[in-house]
C-alpha positions in Angstrom: 7.6 12.5 6.2 6.3 9.0 5.4 3.8 8.7 2.6 1.3 5.9 2.0 -0.3 5.7 -1.5 -3.3 3.5 -1.9 -6.4 2.9 -4.1 -4.8 1.2 -7.0 -6.4 -1.9 -8.7 -7.5 -3.6 -11.8 -10.2 -1.8 -13.8 -11.5 -1.7 -17.3 -11.0 1.1 -19.8 -13.4 3.9 -19.2 -13.7 3.2 -15.5 -12.6 5.4 -12.6 -10.2 5.0 -9.7 -9.4 7.2 -6.7 -5.9 7.2 -5.4 -5.0 8.5 -1.9 -1.8 9.7 -0.5 -1.6 9.9 3.3 1.2 11.7 5.1 2.5 11.0 8.5 3.2 14.6 9.5 1.3 17.8 9.5 4.3 19.6 7.9 2.9 17.9 4.7 0.3 20.7 4.7 3.0 23.4 4.0 4.3 21.6 0.9 3.3 21.0 -2.6 2.4 17.4 -3.5 2.8 15.6 -6.8 1.8 12.3 -8.4 4.0 10.5 -10.8 3.7 7.2 -12.6 6.0 4.6 -14.0 4.7 2.2 -16.7 6.5 -1.2 -17.3 9.7 -0.6 -19.1 9.4 3.2 -19.1 10.8 6.1 -17.1 8.8 7.6 -14.3 6.7 10.5 -15.5 4.9 13.4 -14.0 1.1 13.2 -13.7 -0.2 16.1 -11.5 0.8 18.5 -8.7 -1.0 20.7 -6.3 0.3 23.5 -4.1 0.1 23.7 -0.4 -3.2 25.6 -0.3 -4.8 23.7 -3.2 -5.1 27.0 -5.1 -2.9 25.9 -7.9 -2.9 22.6 -9.8 -1.0 21.5 -12.9 -1.4 18.4 -15.0 0.5 16.5 -17.7 -1.2 16.9 -21.1 -1.9 13.1 -21.2 -4.2 13.3 -18.2 -5.6 16.8 -18.4 -9.4 16.8 -18.4 -9.6 13.2 -17.0 -7.6 13.4 -13.7 -8.2 15.7 -10.8 -5.8 16.3 -7.9 -7.1 17.7 -4.6 -6.0 17.8 -1.0 -7.5 17.8 2.5 -4.9 19.3 4.8 -7.0 18.5 7.9 -6.5 14.8 7.0 -3.0 15.1 5.6 -4.3 13.5 2.4 -4.0 14.2 -1.3 -6.4 12.6 -3.7 -6.0 11.8 -7.4 -9.3 11.1 -9.0 -8.8 9.3 -12.3 -11.7 9.1 -14.7 -12.0 7.7 -18.2 -9.1 5.5 -17.7 -7.2 4.1 -20.6 -4.8 1.2 -21.0 -2.0 3.7 -21.4 -2.7 4.8 -17.8 -1.4 1.4 -16.5 1.5 2.1 -14.2 2.7 2.2 -10.7 1.6 5.6 -9.2 3.7 7.4 -6.7 2.9 10.4 -4.6 5.7 12.8 -3.5 6.1 15.8 -1.3 7.8 18.8 -2.8 10.6 20.7 -1.2 8.7 23.9 -1.4 5.1 25.1 -1.0 4.4 24.2 -4.7 5.4 21.2 -6.8 6.5 20.9 -10.4 6.9 18.3 -13.2 10.5 17.6 -12.1 11.4 14.7 -9.8 14.3 16.7 -8.4 11.9 19.1 -6.8 10.4 16.4 -4.5 12.0 15.4 -1.2 9.8 12.5 -0.1 8.3 9.6 -2.0 5.7 7.0 -1.2 6.0 3.3 -2.1 3.6 3.4 -5.1 0.3 1.8 -5.9 -0.4 -0.3 -9.0 -3.1 0.7 -11.5 -3.9 -1.7 -14.2 -6.4 -0.8 -16.9 -7.5 -3.5 -19.2 -8.7 -2.6 -22.7 
């Protein structure tokens, strides 16, 4: 499975961005998908995950209420809608496909990773 993350850019605090993660194979549709991020000088951290059917989502406390993860299996795409962005959200954002039908907050539970897209939020 190849993943292509896109939608990053430079925005101001309070703005919104919509990240997309497109997969090369339909088998993506049977797996959970997650978003992680890595800020400069920091470890990569969990952001959000969605199960295969989109029935279940889970968010890091730092983004809960501001970010929304969704998926369109017909288009092999997962979306991360980011609202009310803060400077602390500045990072490279990665999407990843889980080994199972659901994801988690742990990197070890993900088998495939995209190349990342940079989000910069100016304060």
